[in-house]
N, CA, C and O atoms as a Tripos MOL2 file, in Angstrom:
@<TRIPOS>MOLECULE
protein
  320   319    80     0     0
PROTEIN
NO_CHARGES

@<TRIPOS>ATOM
      1 N           0.7800   -1.5320   -0.1830 N.3       1 UNK1
      2 CA         -0.3090    0.2770    0.0840 C.3       1 UNK1
      3 C           0.9430    1.3260   -0.0880 C.2       1 UNK1
      4 O           1.8570    1.2620    0.7340 O.2       1 UNK1
      5 N           0.9800    2.0370   -0.8690 N.am      2 UNK2
      6 CA          1.7770    3.4780   -1.0630 C.3       2 UNK2
      7 C           1.0880    4.2290    0.0420 C.2       2 UNK2
      8 O          -0.0150    3.9360    0.5020 O.2       2 UNK2
      9 N           1.9300    5.3270    0.4560 N.am      3 UNK3
     10 CA          1.4060    5.9610    1.0720 C.3       3 UNK3
     11 C           1.7810    7.5660    0.4960 C.2       3 UNK3
     12 O           2.8390    8.0920    0.1520 O.2       3 UNK3
     13 N           0.4780    8.0120    0.5700 N.am      4 UNK4
     14 CA          0.4580    9.7100   -0.1450 C.3       4 UNK4
     15 C           1.6050   10.4580    1.5900 C.2       4 UNK4
     16 O           2.1060   10.1070    2.6590 O.2       4 UNK4
     17 N           1.3720   11.7940    0.5500 N.am      5 UNK5
     18 CA          2.0430   12.8550    1.5930 C.3       5 UNK5
     19 C           1.4530   13.7010    0.7670 C.2       5 UNK5
     20 O           1.5530   13.7680   -0.4580 O.2       5 UNK5
     21 N           0.5760   14.6100    1.7990 N.am      6 UNK6
     22 CA          0.2830   15.3030    0.8640 C.3       6 UNK6
     23 C           0.6710   17.1200    2.0500 C.2       6 UNK6
     24 O           0.6300   17.3790    3.2520 O.2       6 UNK6
     25 N           1.0670   18.0440    0.5470 N.am      7 UNK7
     26 CA          1.9930   18.9810    1.3920 C.3       7 UNK7
     27 C           1.4240   20.1130    1.1480 C.2       7 UNK7
     28 O           0.9100   20.5170    0.1050 O.2       7 UNK7
     29 N           1.5460   20.6400    2.2250 N.am      8 UNK8
     30 CA          0.7700   22.2320    2.4790 C.3       8 UNK8
     31 C           1.5410   22.8860    1.5660 C.2       8 UNK8
     32 O           2.7500   22.8490    1.3370 O.2       8 UNK8
     33 N           0.1300   23.8280    0.8130 N.am      9 UNK9
     34 CA          0.6420   25.4430   -0.6720 C.3       9 UNK9
     35 C           0.8420   26.4910    0.2810 C.2       9 UNK9
     36 O           0.1030   26.6040    1.2590 O.2       9 UNK9
     37 N           1.7460   27.2210    0.0640 N.am     10 UNK10
     38 CA          1.9760   28.0080    0.8440 C.3      10 UNK10
     39 C           1.1800   29.3850    0.1260 C.2      10 UNK10
     40 O           0.7740   29.3650   -1.0360 O.2      10 UNK10
     41 N           1.0840   30.2180    0.7720 N.am     11 UNK11
     42 CA         -0.6930   31.2600    0.4730 C.3      11 UNK11
     43 C           1.0810   32.5160   -0.8920 C.2      11 UNK11
     44 O           2.2570   32.8460   -0.7420 O.2      11 UNK11
     45 N          -0.2700   32.6810   -2.2080 N.am     12 UNK12
     46 CA          0.3270   33.7920   -2.7750 C.3      12 UNK12
     47 C           1.1630   34.6280   -2.4210 C.2      12 UNK12
     48 O           0.8610   35.5550   -1.6700 O.2      12 UNK12
     49 N           2.0210   34.5010   -2.7640 N.am     13 UNK13
     50 CA          3.1110   35.9720   -2.3350 C.3      13 UNK13
     51 C           4.0250   34.9900   -0.5080 C.2      13 UNK13
     52 O           4.6630   35.6530    0.3100 O.2      13 UNK13
     53 N           3.8610   33.8970   -0.4040 N.am     14 UNK14
     54 CA          4.7780   33.9800    1.1590 C.3      14 UNK14
     55 C           5.7980   33.9180    1.0090 C.2      14 UNK14
     56 O           6.0940   32.7870    0.6250 O.2      14 UNK14
     57 N           6.7870   34.6850    1.1170 N.am     15 UNK15
     58 CA          7.9790   34.2160    1.4070 C.3      15 UNK15
     59 C           8.5670   33.7800    2.7780 C.2      15 UNK15
     60 O           9.6980   33.3000    2.8470 O.2      15 UNK15
     61 N           7.7080   33.9710    3.9590 N.am     16 UNK16
     62 CA          8.5810   33.9140    4.8670 C.3      16 UNK16
     63 C           8.8440   32.1140    5.5020 C.2      16 UNK16
     64 O           8.3570   31.0960    5.0100 O.2      16 UNK16
     65 N           9.5990   32.2010    6.5000 N.am     17 UNK17
     66 CA          9.3870   30.3690    6.4850 C.3      17 UNK17
     67 C           8.7960   30.3840    7.5830 C.2      17 UNK17
     68 O           8.5800   31.2920    8.3860 O.2      17 UNK17
     69 N           8.4330   28.8330    7.5620 N.am     18 UNK18
     70 CA          8.1380   28.3050    9.1610 C.3      18 UNK18
     71 C           8.8610   28.8560   10.3390 C.2      18 UNK18
     72 O           9.9100   29.3040    9.8760 O.2      18 UNK18
     73 N           8.8490   28.9640   11.0430 N.am     19 UNK19
     74 CA          9.7070   29.3560   12.1010 C.3      19 UNK19
     75 C           8.6930   28.5610   13.7730 C.2      19 UNK19
     76 O           7.5490   28.5280   14.2250 O.2      19 UNK19
     77 N          10.8730   27.7820   14.3080 N.am     20 UNK20
     78 CA         10.4110   27.4390   15.7120 C.3      20 UNK20
     79 C           9.9410   28.3460   16.1640 C.2      20 UNK20
     80 O          10.0290   29.3510   15.4580 O.2      20 UNK20
     81 N           9.3790   28.4730   17.2130 N.am     21 UNK21
     82 CA          9.0460   29.5090   17.6860 C.3      21 UNK21
     83 C           9.2380   29.2180   19.3710 C.2      21 UNK21
     84 O           9.5830   30.1000   20.1570 O.2      21 UNK21
     85 N           9.0030   28.0860   19.6830 N.am     22 UNK22
     86 CA          8.9470   27.2080   20.9590 C.3      22 UNK22
     87 C          10.2160   26.8300   21.6280 C.2      22 UNK22
     88 O          10.4030   25.7730   22.2300 O.2      22 UNK22
     89 N          11.2830   28.0290   21.4250 N.am     23 UNK23
     90 CA         12.6920   28.4250   21.9680 C.3      23 UNK23
     91 C          12.3720   30.3360   21.8250 C.2      23 UNK23
     92 O          13.3670   31.0470   21.9600 O.2      23 UNK23
     93 N          11.3450   30.8550   21.6280 N.am     24 UNK24
     94 CA         11.7140   32.4940   21.4580 C.3      24 UNK24
     95 C          11.5800   33.1820   22.7250 C.2      24 UNK24
     96 O          10.9790   32.5470   23.5900 O.2      24 UNK24
     97 N          12.1260   34.6760   23.1250 N.am     25 UNK25
     98 CA         12.2220   34.9870   24.2420 C.3      25 UNK25
     99 C          11.1710   36.4900   23.9170 C.2      25 UNK25
    100 O          11.4430   37.6450   23.5870 O.2      25 UNK25
    101 N           9.8080   35.7070   24.2300 N.am     26 UNK26
    102 CA          8.7480   37.1970   24.2450 C.3      26 UNK26
    103 C           9.1760   37.6990   24.6340 C.2      26 UNK26
    104 O          10.1530   37.2950   25.2640 O.2      26 UNK26
    105 N           8.7970   39.1750   24.6070 N.am     27 UNK27
    106 CA          8.0630   40.6510   25.1150 C.3      27 UNK27
    107 C           6.8980   41.1510   24.7550 C.2      27 UNK27
    108 O           6.1850   41.3780   23.7780 O.2      27 UNK27
    109 N           6.9800   41.2580   26.1390 N.am     28 UNK28
    110 CA          5.4950   42.3030   26.5260 C.3      28 UNK28
    111 C           5.2180   43.3600   25.4220 C.2      28 UNK28
    112 O           4.1260   43.1910   25.9650 O.2      28 UNK28
    113 N           5.1300   43.9700   24.7620 N.am     29 UNK29
    114 CA          4.3850   44.6380   24.1980 C.3      29 UNK29
    115 C           4.3480   46.4520   24.9630 C.2      29 UNK29
    116 O           4.2100   47.4640   24.2760 O.2      29 UNK29
    117 N           4.4400   46.4460   25.8320 N.am     30 UNK30
    118 CA          3.7550   47.5030   26.6320 C.3      30 UNK30
    119 C           3.9430   47.2160   28.2750 C.2      30 UNK30
    120 O           2.9620   47.2990   29.0130 O.2      30 UNK30
    121 N           5.4390   46.8300   28.8640 N.am     31 UNK31
    122 CA          6.3260   46.9440   29.9060 C.3      31 UNK31
    123 C           4.8920   45.8260   31.1330 C.2      31 UNK31
    124 O           4.6190   46.1770   32.2800 O.2      31 UNK31
    125 N           4.3720   44.7910   30.5570 N.am     32 UNK32
    126 CA          3.8040   43.8670   30.9110 C.3      32 UNK32
    127 C           1.9800   44.4910   31.0310 C.2      32 UNK32
    128 O           1.5040   43.6750   31.8190 O.2      32 UNK32
    129 N           0.9940   45.3350   30.7030 N.am     33 UNK33
    130 CA          0.2500   45.9150   30.9890 C.3      33 UNK33
    131 C          -0.3220   45.0970   29.6000 C.2      33 UNK33
    132 O          -0.9860   44.1340   29.9820 O.2      33 UNK33
    133 N          -0.2750   45.1740   28.1720 N.am     34 UNK34
    134 CA         -0.7550   45.0850   27.1580 C.3      34 UNK34
    135 C          -0.8530   43.6660   26.8180 C.2      34 UNK34
    136 O           0.0390   42.9190   27.2200 O.2      34 UNK34
    137 N          -1.9650   43.1310   26.0280 N.am     35 UNK35
    138 CA         -2.2400   41.4700   25.0580 C.3      35 UNK35
    139 C          -1.3110   41.3130   24.6730 C.2      35 UNK35
    140 O          -1.0910   40.1050   24.5860 O.2      35 UNK35
    141 N          -0.3920   42.0010   24.2880 N.am     36 UNK36
    142 CA          0.4820   41.3580   22.4290 C.3      36 UNK36
    143 C           1.7930   41.2750   22.8500 C.2      36 UNK36
    144 O           2.0930   42.1980   23.6080 O.2      36 UNK36
    145 N           2.7820   40.3960   22.5930 N.am     37 UNK37
    146 CA          3.8200   39.5020   23.2210 C.3      37 UNK37
    147 C           5.1610   39.7410   21.5500 C.2      37 UNK37
    148 O           4.8950   39.1830   20.4860 O.2      37 UNK37
    149 N           5.9140   40.2550   21.6470 N.am     38 UNK38
    150 CA          6.7700   39.5140   20.2410 C.3      38 UNK38
    151 C           8.1110   39.6700   21.0810 C.2      38 UNK38
    152 O           8.5860   40.1270   22.1210 O.2      38 UNK38
    153 N           8.4050   38.9440   19.8570 N.am     39 UNK39
    154 CA          9.9760   37.8270   19.7360 C.3      39 UNK39
    155 C          10.7930   38.3030   18.3180 C.2      39 UNK39
    156 O          10.5520   38.2890   17.1110 O.2      39 UNK39
    157 N          11.2550   38.4820   18.6870 N.am     40 UNK40
    158 CA         12.8390   38.6150   17.0820 C.3      40 UNK40
    159 C          12.9020   37.2290   16.9390 C.2      40 UNK40
    160 O          12.5950   36.6640   17.9890 O.2      40 UNK40
    161 N          13.2280   36.3630   15.8940 N.am     41 UNK41
    162 CA         13.2420   35.3540   15.6320 C.3      41 UNK41
    163 C          14.1620   35.2590   14.1170 C.2      41 UNK41
    164 O          13.5740   35.7930   13.1770 O.2      41 UNK41
    165 N          15.6490   34.5880   13.7530 N.am     42 UNK42
    166 CA         15.7450   34.2350   12.9200 C.3      42 UNK42
    167 C          15.6420   36.0080   11.5960 C.2      42 UNK42
    168 O          15.3970   36.0420   10.3900 O.2      42 UNK42
    169 N          15.8000   36.5960   12.0970 N.am     43 UNK43
    170 CA         15.4140   38.2590   11.0070 C.3      43 UNK43
    171 C          14.1240   38.5300   11.3860 C.2      43 UNK43
    172 O          13.8010   39.7180   11.4020 O.2      43 UNK43
    173 N          13.0070   37.3900   11.8110 N.am     44 UNK44
    174 CA         10.9000   38.1300   11.3760 C.3      44 UNK44
    175 C          11.1100   38.9160   12.7650 C.2      44 UNK44
    176 O          12.1020   39.1560   13.4520 O.2      44 UNK44
    177 N           9.6750   39.2240   12.8780 N.am     45 UNK45
    178 CA          9.1060   40.0140   14.0450 C.3      45 UNK45
    179 C           7.5540   38.8080   14.0420 C.2      45 UNK45
    180 O           6.6560   38.6950   13.2080 O.2      45 UNK45
    181 N           7.8110   38.0390   15.4150 N.am     46 UNK46
    182 CA          6.6600   37.1700   15.4090 C.3      46 UNK46
    183 C           5.8590   38.2560   17.0280 C.2      46 UNK46
    184 O           6.5450   38.7760   17.9080 O.2      46 UNK46
    185 N           4.7210   38.2870   16.9660 N.am     47 UNK47
    186 CA          3.8410   38.5910   16.8480 C.3      47 UNK47
    187 C           2.5020   37.7130   17.6680 C.2      47 UNK47
    188 O           1.7240   36.9290   17.1230 O.2      47 UNK47
    189 N           2.5250   38.1580   19.2610 N.am     48 UNK48
    190 CA          1.2670   36.5760   19.7270 C.3      48 UNK48
    191 C          -0.0620   37.0750   21.1250 C.2      48 UNK48
    192 O           0.1640   37.7410   22.1350 O.2      48 UNK48
    193 N          -1.1120   36.5910   20.7730 N.am     49 UNK49
    194 CA         -2.0080   37.0170   21.6070 C.3      49 UNK49
    195 C          -1.3150   36.7250   23.3360 C.2      49 UNK49
    196 O          -1.3070   35.5170   23.5710 O.2      49 UNK49
    197 N          -0.8240   37.4860   24.3900 N.am     50 UNK50
    198 CA         -0.6540   36.6090   25.0310 C.3      50 UNK50
    199 C          -1.6210   35.8260   26.1430 C.2      50 UNK50
    200 O          -1.3250   34.8830   26.8770 O.2      50 UNK50
    201 N          -2.5060   36.3340   26.0490 N.am     51 UNK51
    202 CA         -3.9040   35.4580   26.3010 C.3      51 UNK51
    203 C          -3.6950   34.4150   26.0100 C.2      51 UNK51
    204 O          -3.4210   33.6700   26.9520 O.2      51 UNK51
    205 N          -3.7040   33.8870   24.8060 N.am     52 UNK52
    206 CA         -3.4340   32.9390   23.9020 C.3      52 UNK52
    207 C          -2.0270   32.3520   23.5020 C.2      52 UNK52
    208 O          -1.8590   32.0340   22.3250 O.2      52 UNK52
    209 N          -1.1690   32.2170   24.2690 N.am     53 UNK53
    210 CA         -0.0070   32.0870   23.7250 C.3      53 UNK53
    211 C           0.6260   30.3240   23.0830 C.2      53 UNK53
    212 O           1.7930   29.9450   22.9870 O.2      53 UNK53
    213 N          -0.5940   29.6070   22.7610 N.am     54 UNK54
    214 CA         -0.4640   28.4950   21.6470 C.3      54 UNK54
    215 C          -1.2080   29.1140   20.6100 C.2      54 UNK54
    216 O          -0.8410   28.9970   19.4410 O.2      54 UNK54
    217 N          -2.3910   29.8710   20.9780 N.am     55 UNK55
    218 CA         -2.5240   30.6080   19.5730 C.3      55 UNK55
    219 C          -1.7320   30.6410   18.2720 C.2      55 UNK55
    220 O          -0.5600   30.4180   18.5770 O.2      55 UNK55
    221 N          -1.8060   30.7540   17.4370 N.am     56 UNK56
    222 CA         -1.1520   31.1080   15.8450 C.3      56 UNK56
    223 C          -0.6890   32.6660   16.5120 C.2      56 UNK56
    224 O          -1.2830   33.1300   17.4860 O.2      56 UNK56
    225 N           0.4950   33.4090   15.8100 N.am     57 UNK57
    226 CA          1.7410   34.3100   16.0720 C.3      57 UNK57
    227 C           1.4330   34.4390   14.3960 C.2      57 UNK57
    228 O           0.9560   33.5660   13.6700 O.2      57 UNK57
    229 N           1.9450   36.0740   13.9550 N.am     58 UNK58
    230 CA          1.8960   36.4180   13.2390 C.3      58 UNK58
    231 C           2.7390   36.4550   12.9600 C.2      58 UNK58
    232 O           3.4760   36.1130   13.8850 O.2      58 UNK58
    233 N           3.5250   36.8190   11.6780 N.am     59 UNK59
    234 CA          5.0790   36.8730   11.4080 C.3      59 UNK59
    235 C           5.2590   38.0820   10.7380 C.2      59 UNK59
    236 O           4.5010   38.1590    9.7720 O.2      59 UNK59
    237 N           6.1400   39.2750   10.9220 N.am     60 UNK60
    238 CA          6.1390   40.2620    9.6760 C.3      60 UNK60
    239 C           7.4740   40.3290    9.0140 C.2      60 UNK60
    240 O           8.1660   39.7890    9.8770 O.2      60 UNK60
    241 N           8.0830   40.5650    8.2840 N.am     61 UNK61
    242 CA          9.3540   40.6430    8.1910 C.3      61 UNK61
    243 C           9.7530   42.2720    8.5170 C.2      61 UNK61
    244 O           8.9320   42.9050    9.1820 O.2      61 UNK61
    245 N          10.6780   42.7860    8.1800 N.am     62 UNK62
    246 CA         11.3240   43.8830    8.7300 C.3      62 UNK62
    247 C          10.6720   45.2490    8.8020 C.2      62 UNK62
    248 O          10.4650   46.1450    9.6200 O.2      62 UNK62
    249 N          10.3790   44.8540    7.1100 N.am     63 UNK63
    250 CA          9.7550   46.0500    6.3080 C.3      63 UNK63
    251 C           8.3010   45.5020    7.1820 C.2      63 UNK63
    252 O           7.8880   46.1620    8.1360 O.2      63 UNK63
    253 N           7.8320   44.6450    6.8770 N.am     64 UNK64
    254 CA          5.8230   44.9250    7.3550 C.3      64 UNK64
    255 C           5.9720   45.2580    9.0530 C.2      64 UNK64
    256 O           5.1190   45.7900    9.7630 O.2      64 UNK64
    257 N           7.0920   44.8550    9.3820 N.am     65 UNK65
    258 CA          7.0050   45.6570   11.1320 C.3      65 UNK65
    259 C           6.7070   46.7680   11.2910 C.2      65 UNK65
    260 O           5.7750   47.3770   11.8150 O.2      65 UNK65
    261 N           7.9180   47.0740   10.6000 N.am     66 UNK66
    262 CA          7.5280   48.7770   10.3260 C.3      66 UNK66
    263 C           7.0210   49.9760   10.1540 C.2      66 UNK66
    264 O           6.9230   51.1240   10.5870 O.2      66 UNK66
    265 N           6.5590   48.7370    8.8130 N.am     67 UNK67
    266 CA          4.8130   49.5410    8.0970 C.3      67 UNK67
    267 C           3.4660   49.5020   10.0880 C.2      67 UNK67
    268 O           2.9540   50.3960   10.7620 O.2      67 UNK67
    269 N           3.4850   48.2930   10.1680 N.am     68 UNK68
    270 CA          2.6730   47.9900   11.0460 C.3      68 UNK68
    271 C           2.6570   48.6540   11.8640 C.2      68 UNK68
    272 O           1.5790   49.2440   11.9270 O.2      68 UNK68
    273 N           3.8170   49.1030   13.1480 N.am     69 UNK69
    274 CA          4.1520   50.2170   13.8120 C.3      69 UNK69
    275 C           4.0900   51.5050   13.9180 C.2      69 UNK69
    276 O           3.7420   52.1280   14.9200 O.2      69 UNK69
    277 N           4.5200   52.0620   12.6010 N.am     70 UNK70
    278 CA          4.0740   53.6380   11.6560 C.3      70 UNK70
    279 C           2.9920   53.6620   11.7930 C.2      70 UNK70
    280 O           2.7420   54.5950   12.5560 O.2      70 UNK70
    281 N           1.7800   52.9750   11.3840 N.am     71 UNK71
    282 CA          0.6810   52.3870   11.1620 C.3      71 UNK71
    283 C          -0.1360   52.6450   12.6890 C.2      71 UNK71
    284 O          -1.0390   53.4780   12.6110 O.2      71 UNK71
    285 N           0.0770   52.0390   14.0300 N.am     72 UNK72
    286 CA         -0.6710   51.9830   15.6490 C.3      72 UNK72
    287 C          -0.0670   52.7770   15.5400 C.2      72 UNK72
    288 O          -0.8270   53.6640   15.9290 O.2      72 UNK72
    289 N           1.6960   53.7230   15.0380 N.am     73 UNK73
    290 CA          1.8090   55.2680   15.4940 C.3      73 UNK73
    291 C           0.8080   56.5470   15.4610 C.2      73 UNK73
    292 O           0.7690   57.5200   16.2140 O.2      73 UNK73
    293 N           0.0540   56.2360   14.3920 N.am     74 UNK74
    294 CA         -0.7960   56.4950   13.9680 C.3      74 UNK74
    295 C          -2.7980   56.6910   14.1350 C.2      74 UNK74
    296 O          -3.7850   57.3780   13.8740 O.2      74 UNK74
    297 N          -2.3260   55.5990   14.7030 N.am     75 UNK75
    298 CA         -4.2540   55.4100   15.2580 C.3      75 UNK75
    299 C          -4.1940   54.8680   13.9990 C.2      75 UNK75
    300 O          -5.1790   54.1900   14.2920 O.2      75 UNK75
    301 N          -3.9970   54.5840   13.0460 N.am     76 UNK76
    302 CA         -4.4130   53.2650   11.8790 C.3      76 UNK76
    303 C          -4.9460   51.8710   12.6990 C.2      76 UNK76
    304 O          -5.9370   51.2500   12.3140 O.2      76 UNK76
    305 N          -4.0620   51.4300   14.0060 N.am     77 UNK77
    306 CA         -4.5140   50.3540   14.5940 C.3      77 UNK77
    307 C          -4.9750   50.2330   16.2630 C.2      77 UNK77
    308 O          -4.3440   50.8900   17.0910 O.2      77 UNK77
    309 N          -5.9210   49.4990   16.6150 N.am     78 UNK78
    310 CA         -6.6600   49.5710   17.5980 C.3      78 UNK78
    311 C          -5.9240   47.9210   18.6610 C.2      78 UNK78
    312 O          -6.2500   46.7340   18.6730 O.2      78 UNK78
    313 N          -4.7980   48.7720   19.4380 N.am     79 UNK79
    314 CA         -3.6350   47.7320   19.9140 C.3      79 UNK79
    315 C          -4.3010   47.2830   21.0670 C.2      79 UNK79
    316 O          -3.7500   46.5110   21.8520 O.2      79 UNK79
    317 N          -5.8060   47.8400   21.2840 N.am     80 UNK80
    318 CA         -6.4300   47.3030   23.0690 C.3      80 UNK80
    319 C          -6.9510   46.0850   22.2460 C.2      80 UNK80
    320 O          -7.5570   45.1730   22.8090 O.2      80 UNK80
@<TRIPOS>BOND
     1     1     2 1
     2     2     3 1
     3     3     4 2
     4     3     5 am
     5     5     6 1
     6     6     7 1
     7     7     8 2
     8     7     9 am
     9     9    10 1
    10    10    11 1
    11    11    12 2
    12    11    13 am
    13    13    14 1
    14    14    15 1
    15    15    16 2
    16    15    17 am
    17    17    18 1
    18    18    19 1
    19    19    20 2
    20    19    21 am
    21    21    22 1
    22    22    23 1
    23    23    24 2
    24    23    25 am
    25    25    26 1
    26    26    27 1
    27    27    28 2
    28    27    29 am
    29    29    30 1
    30    30    31 1
    31    31    32 2
    32    31    33 am
    33    33    34 1
    34    34    35 1
    35    35    36 2
    36    35    37 am
    37    37    38 1
    38    38    39 1
    39    39    40 2
    40    39    41 am
    41    41    42 1
    42    42    43 1
    43    43    44 2
    44    43    45 am
    45    45    46 1
    46    46    47 1
    47    47    48 2
    48    47    49 am
    49    49    50 1
    50    50    51 1
    51    51    52 2
    52    51    53 am
    53    53    54 1
    54    54    55 1
    55    55    56 2
    56    55    57 am
    57    57    58 1
    58    58    59 1
    59    59    60 2
    60    59    61 am
    61    61    62 1
    62    62    63 1
    63    63    64 2
    64    63    65 am
    65    65    66 1
    66    66    67 1
    67    67    68 2
    68    67    69 am
    69    69    70 1
    70    70    71 1
    71    71    72 2
    72    71    73 am
    73    73    74 1
    74    74    75 1
    75    75    76 2
    76    75    77 am
    77    77    78 1
    78    78    79 1
    79    79    80 2
    80    79    81 am
    81    81    82 1
    82    82    83 1
    83    83    84 2
    84    83    85 am
    85    85    86 1
    86    86    87 1
    87    87    88 2
    88    87    89 am
    89    89    90 1
    90    90    91 1
    91    91    92 2
    92    91    93 am
    93    93    94 1
    94    94    95 1
    95    95    96 2
    96    95    97 am
    97    97    98 1
    98    98    99 1
    99    99   100 2
   100    99   101 am
   101   101   102 1
   102   102   103 1
   103   103   104 2
   104   103   105 am
   105   105   106 1
   106   106   107 1
   107   107   108 2
   108   107   109 am
   109   109   110 1
   110   110   111 1
   111   111   112 2
   112   111   113 am
   113   113   114 1
   114   114   115 1
   115   115   116 2
   116   115   117 am
   117   117   118 1
   118   118   119 1
   119   119   120 2
   120   119   121 am
   121   121   122 1
   122   122   123 1
   123   123   124 2
   124   123   125 am
   125   125   126 1
   126   126   127 1
   127   127   128 2
   128   127   129 am
   129   129   130 1
   130   130   131 1
   131   131   132 2
   132   131   133 am
   133   133   134 1
   134   134   135 1
   135   135   136 2
   136   135   137 am
   137   137   138 1
   138   138   139 1
   139   139   140 2
   140   139   141 am
   141   141   142 1
   142   142   143 1
   143   143   144 2
   144   143   145 am
   145   145   146 1
   146   146   147 1
   147   147   148 2
   148   147   149 am
   149   149   150 1
   150   150   151 1
   151   151   152 2
   152   151   153 am
   153   153   154 1
   154   154   155 1
   155   155   156 2
   156   155   157 am
   157   157   158 1
   158   158   159 1
   159   159   160 2
   160   159   161 am
   161   161   162 1
   162   162   163 1
   163   163   164 2
   164   163   165 am
   165   165   166 1
   166   166   167 1
   167   167   168 2
   168   167   169 am
   169   169   170 1
   170   170   171 1
   171   171   172 2
   172   171   173 am
   173   173   174 1
   174   174   175 1
   175   175   176 2
   176   175   177 am
   177   177   178 1
   178   178   179 1
   179   179   180 2
   180   179   181 am
   181   181   182 1
   182   182   183 1
   183   183   184 2
   184   183   185 am
   185   185   186 1
   186   186   187 1
   187   187   188 2
   188   187   189 am
   189   189   190 1
   190   190   191 1
   191   191   192 2
   192   191   193 am
   193   193   194 1
   194   194   195 1
   195   195   196 2
   196   195   197 am
   197   197   198 1
   198   198   199 1
   199   199   200 2
   200   199   201 am
   201   201   202 1
   202   202   203 1
   203   203   204 2
   204   203   205 am
   205   205   206 1
   206   206   207 1
   207   207   208 2
   208   207   209 am
   209   209   210 1
   210   210   211 1
   211   211   212 2
   212   211   213 am
   213   213   214 1
   214   214   215 1
   215   215   216 2
   216   215   217 am
   217   217   218 1
   218   218   219 1
   219   219   220 2
   220   219   221 am
   221   221   222 1
   222   222   223 1
   223   223   224 2
   224   223   225 am
   225   225   226 1
   226   226   227 1
   227   227   228 2
   228   227   229 am
   229   229   230 1
   230   230   231 1
   231   231   232 2
   232   231   233 am
   233   233   234 1
   234   234   235 1
   235   235   236 2
   236   235   237 am
   237   237   238 1
   238   238   239 1
   239   239   240 2
   240   239   241 am
   241   241   242 1
   242   242   243 1
   243   243   244 2
   244   243   245 am
   245   245   246 1
   246   246   247 1
   247   247   248 2
   248   247   249 am
   249   249   250 1
   250   250   251 1
   251   251   252 2
   252   251   253 am
   253   253   254 1
   254   254   255 1
   255   255   256 2
   256   255   257 am
   257   257   258 1
   258   258   259 1
   259   259   260 2
   260   259   261 am
   261   261   262 1
   262   262   263 1
   263   263   264 2
   264   263   265 am
   265   265   266 1
   266   266   267 1
   267   267   268 2
   268   267   269 am
   269   269   270 1
   270   270   271 1
   271   271   272 2
   272   271   273 am
   273   273   274 1
   274   274   275 1
   275   275   276 2
   276   275   277 am
   277   277   278 1
   278   278   279 1
   279   279   280 2
   280   279   281 am
   281   281   282 1
   282   282   283 1
   283   283   284 2
   284   283   285 am
   285   285   286 1
   286   286   287 1
   287   287   288 2
   288   287   289 am
   289   289   290 1
   290   290   291 1
   291   291   292 2
   292   291   293 am
   293   293   294 1
   294   294   295 1
   295   295   296 2
   296   295   297 am
   297   297   298 1
   298   298   299 1
   299   299   300 2
   300   299   301 am
   301   301   302 1
   302   302   303 1
   303   303   304 2
   304   303   305 am
   305   305   306 1
   306   306   307 1
   307   307   308 2
   308   307   309 am
   309   309   310 1
   310   310   311 1
   311   311   312 2
   312   311   313 am
   313   313   314 1
   314   314   315 1
   315   315   316 2
   316   315   317 am
   317   317   318 1
   318   318   319 1
   319   319   320 2
@<TRIPOS>SUBSTRUCTURE
     1 UNK1         2 RESIDUE 1 A UNK
     2 UNK2         6 RESIDUE 1 A UNK
     3 UNK3        10 RESIDUE 1 A UNK
     4 UNK4        14 RESIDUE 1 A UNK
     5 UNK5        18 RESIDUE 1 A UNK
     6 UNK6        22 RESIDUE 1 A UNK
     7 UNK7        26 RESIDUE 1 A UNK
     8 UNK8        30 RESIDUE 1 A UNK
     9 UNK9        34 RESIDUE 1 A UNK
    10 UNK10       38 RESIDUE 1 A UNK
    11 UNK11       42 RESIDUE 1 A UNK
    12 UNK12       46 RESIDUE 1 A UNK
    13 UNK13       50 RESIDUE 1 A UNK
    14 UNK14       54 RESIDUE 1 A UNK
    15 UNK15       58 RESIDUE 1 A UNK
    16 UNK16       62 RESIDUE 1 A UNK
    17 UNK17       66 RESIDUE 1 A UNK
    18 UNK18       70 RESIDUE 1 A UNK
    19 UNK19       74 RESIDUE 1 A UNK
    20 UNK20       78 RESIDUE 1 A UNK
    21 UNK21       82 RESIDUE 1 A UNK
    22 UNK22       86 RESIDUE 1 A UNK
    23 UNK23       90 RESIDUE 1 A UNK
    24 UNK24       94 RESIDUE 1 A UNK
    25 UNK25       98 RESIDUE 1 A UNK
    26 UNK26      102 RESIDUE 1 A UNK
    27 UNK27      106 RESIDUE 1 A UNK
    28 UNK28      110 RESIDUE 1 A UNK
    29 UNK29      114 RESIDUE 1 A UNK
    30 UNK30      118 RESIDUE 1 A UNK
    31 UNK31      122 RESIDUE 1 A UNK
    32 UNK32      126 RESIDUE 1 A UNK
    33 UNK33      130 RESIDUE 1 A UNK
    34 UNK34      134 RESIDUE 1 A UNK
    35 UNK35      138 RESIDUE 1 A UNK
    36 UNK36      142 RESIDUE 1 A UNK
    37 UNK37      146 RESIDUE 1 A UNK
    38 UNK38      150 RESIDUE 1 A UNK
    39 UNK39      154 RESIDUE 1 A UNK
    40 UNK40      158 RESIDUE 1 A UNK
    41 UNK41      162 RESIDUE 1 A UNK
    42 UNK42      166 RESIDUE 1 A UNK
    43 UNK43      170 RESIDUE 1 A UNK
    44 UNK44      174 RESIDUE 1 A UNK
    45 UNK45      178 RESIDUE 1 A UNK
    46 UNK46      182 RESIDUE 1 A UNK
    47 UNK47      186 RESIDUE 1 A UNK
    48 UNK48      190 RESIDUE 1 A UNK
    49 UNK49      194 RESIDUE 1 A UNK
    50 UNK50      198 RESIDUE 1 A UNK
    51 UNK51      202 RESIDUE 1 A UNK
    52 UNK52      206 RESIDUE 1 A UNK
    53 UNK53      210 RESIDUE 1 A UNK
    54 UNK54      214 RESIDUE 1 A UNK
    55 UNK55      218 RESIDUE 1 A UNK
    56 UNK56      222 RESIDUE 1 A UNK
    57 UNK57      226 RESIDUE 1 A UNK
    58 UNK58      230 RESIDUE 1 A UNK
    59 UNK59      234 RESIDUE 1 A UNK
    60 UNK60      238 RESIDUE 1 A UNK
    61 UNK61      242 RESIDUE 1 A UNK
    62 UNK62      246 RESIDUE 1 A UNK
    63 UNK63      250 RESIDUE 1 A UNK
    64 UNK64      254 RESIDUE 1 A UNK
    65 UNK65      258 RESIDUE 1 A UNK
    66 UNK66      262 RESIDUE 1 A UNK
    67 UNK67      266 RESIDUE 1 A UNK
    68 UNK68      270 RESIDUE 1 A UNK
    69 UNK69      274 RESIDUE 1 A UNK
    70 UNK70      278 RESIDUE 1 A UNK
    71 UNK71      282 RESIDUE 1 A UNK
    72 UNK72      286 RESIDUE 1 A UNK
    73 UNK73      290 RESIDUE 1 A UNK
    74 UNK74      294 RESIDUE 1 A UNK
    75 UNK75      298 RESIDUE 1 A UNK
    76 UNK76      302 RESIDUE 1 A UNK
    77 UNK77      306 RESIDUE 1 A UNK
    78 UNK78      310 RESIDUE 1 A UNK
    79 UNK79      314 RESIDUE 1 A UNK
    80 UNK80      318 RESIDUE 1 A UNK
């Protein structure tokens, strides 16, 4: 009996690797007061919900992170 292997196709335009975040050093985004934590892993920035650390993380390239933070500072994003 032949085994079949199903490979998950990456999203179009997705050029980020599958990062191992298990050993990441997560930091609170607002001195322990916020719901968001970030970690710097292999040149990328990962962001997760501190209340649900096992939920999926969002991974940003440095350019994407800069745009996200700039937009947040201008009020484009509600981080609360």
